[in-house]
C-alpha angles and dihedrals in degrees: 000000000000117000116242115225112237114201115222089225093055116104115232089234090059092054092047091048088053090053091052091049092049092049091052091049092048090051091050091049091049092049091051094045094047091049091049091049093048092047087052090057101259118156125235091252091053092051092044092051092049090051095043094239136105124277089242092054095051092045093050092049099044113020100087093046093048093049090049088051090055097250113156106229123212117243125215112269 
């Protein structure tokens, strides 16, 4: 893992605010990518594998939002 340079003049609060902003951005990127994959017909296991999580975890995190967005979700066959 690359080491992040931390300037001595940087306030700890600035660094922590940056972490919060990056987490929000990562969540937004994940939401968009999962929605795109599901609209393209991917299954929950495919999305989960790509994200490195379980099918249950990705379903729990994204299913309600996707349904509200009008995405047709695949059912188990």
